[in-house]
N, C-alpha and C positions, 0 to 999 in steps of 0.2 A: 504494500500500500504506500507507494511513494513516501512523501513526507506529510501525508494527510493528518495524522495524529498530532504532529508538532504544529502544523499550520492551524489546525482546529484550536489547539491550546493557546496559540498566540492571539488568535481572534478573541477567544474567550477572556484572555487576560485583559485586553483593552476594554471589552464590554463590562467585565466585573469591576474594573477600576472606576469606570464611569458610574456604574450602579452604586458602588461604595461612596463615591464623592457626592452623588445626588442624595444618598441616604444621610450623609453628614449635613448637607444643606437643608433638606426638607424633612428628614425623619422618614417614617414609613406612612406618610399621608396616603400613598397609593392603596393601603390596606382597606380603605373605605370603598374602593371601586368594585362594583359588581362585574361579573364576567362579561356581560354584553358591553359594558363601558370599556373594558380592556380590549376586547375584540375590536370595537370601533376605533380605538386609538391605533391599534396595529393596522387596521384597514386604511385609515387616513395616511399612515406612513407608507404603506405599500402603494396606494394610489398616487402619492406624491412621487415615489420612485418611478412609477410608470409614466407619469407626466414628464418628469425630467428626461426619461429615456426617449420619449416621443417628441418633445418640443425642441425645435432647432434653436430657439432663442430662450435664454434663461434670464429672468429678472433679478434673481439672487444667485450669486456665484457660489454655489455649494454643489457637491456631488452627492451621489446616493449613499456613500459610506455611513454617514451619521444616521441616516434613516434606517439602514439595515441594522445598525447597532441598536437603535431604538426598538426595532421589531424584535430583536433577540431579547432585550431586557424586559420589554412589556410581556413577551411570551413567557419568560421565566416567572414574572409576577403572576401571570394567569395560572401557571402550574402551582404556584404557592397558594393562591386563592382557592384553587380546586381542592387542595389538601386541607387548608386551615379554615376555609370559609371566610366570609367577609366580616371585617371588624367595624365597629361603630366609631372607633377612634384609632389613631396611629398607635399600634401596640407592640411593634417588633423592634427591639434594640438592634443596632448595627451588626453585632457579632452573630446573633441568632438569624438575622436576615441573610447574612453572607453564608452561614452554614446551610440554610435552606437553598440558597442560590446554587451552592456547590453540589448539593445532593441532586437537584433537578438537572443541572448540566451533566453530572456524571451519568445519570440514567439516559439522558438524551444522547450523549456521546457513545454510550454502549449500543444504543439503537442504531446510530450512524455506522458504527463499526460493523455490526451484524449485517445491515443492509448493504454497506459498501462491499462486504465480502460476497454477498449473493449477487449484487448487480455489477460487480467488477468496476467500480468507480465510474459508472456511466456519466455521472454529473460533470466530470471533467471535460466531456465533449459537448456540453450544453452551453448555451449563451446565457449571460446574466439576465437578459430580457425574459427568457423562458423561465428562469428561476423565479423572477418577479411574478410572472403569470401564475406559476404553481402556488406561490404564496397567496395570491389573491383568490385562487380557486379553493385552497384550504380554508381561507377566511370565510368565503361564502358557505362552505360546508359547515363550519363552526356556527355561523349565524343561523343556519337552518336547524342544526341540532339544538341550539339555544331556544329557537322559536318552538321546537318540539319538546321543550322542557327537559332536555338532556336524553330523551329516548331515541334509540336507533333500533332498527329491525335487524340489519345485517352488517352495519358499518362500524368501524372503529370509533372510539369515543372522542370527546373533545381533547383529552390530554394527548392522545396520539397525534392529533392534528397540530396542536401547539408544538409538539416535539418536532414534527416534520417541518413546520414553519421555521423553527430555530435552525434546524440543519440546512434548509435551503438558503436561509440568510447567511449562514456561515460559509456555505459553498460559494455564494455570490461574492462575499468579501475575499475569499481565497482567490477566486478567479480574477477579480479586479486587481488584487495585489500582484498576481503573476503577470498580468498584462502591462502593469506600470513598472515592473521590476526590470 
């Protein structure tokens, strides 16, 4: 598997650092967000990425990297909310939040490694635009599951979709890094 594991860890290191710094600035205010609110935040970021990819003219000189990082961190928050439930007030100290962050990422990385083994790292031949579209598709699936009160007949649950979203965003960041290196 090329350097995927190291590249994955390097992306997560940046994401985790930003998550920790925002926790220091804002505390765990995100703990009051219901899952649909988190899903909508991720959706907005994915839509912005798609817009940046499609628009020839940019009014703000930013690239997609910060939005992909936001998608990763909001998805981790959603996984934490799925486990702990929604709080009425910010209730997670930094150390506990980082521990939960690390747990969610470890499980998500395990999933990536298993899928990478089975799929032969097919994502490396994909375009970043395609990964963006897959993230949007997963988000539409999550929204539908949320509208169905979490019930599915034959499909994977919300947590698996958030994990896939994280992995697709990490793949996009890896591909972007490789094309600028």
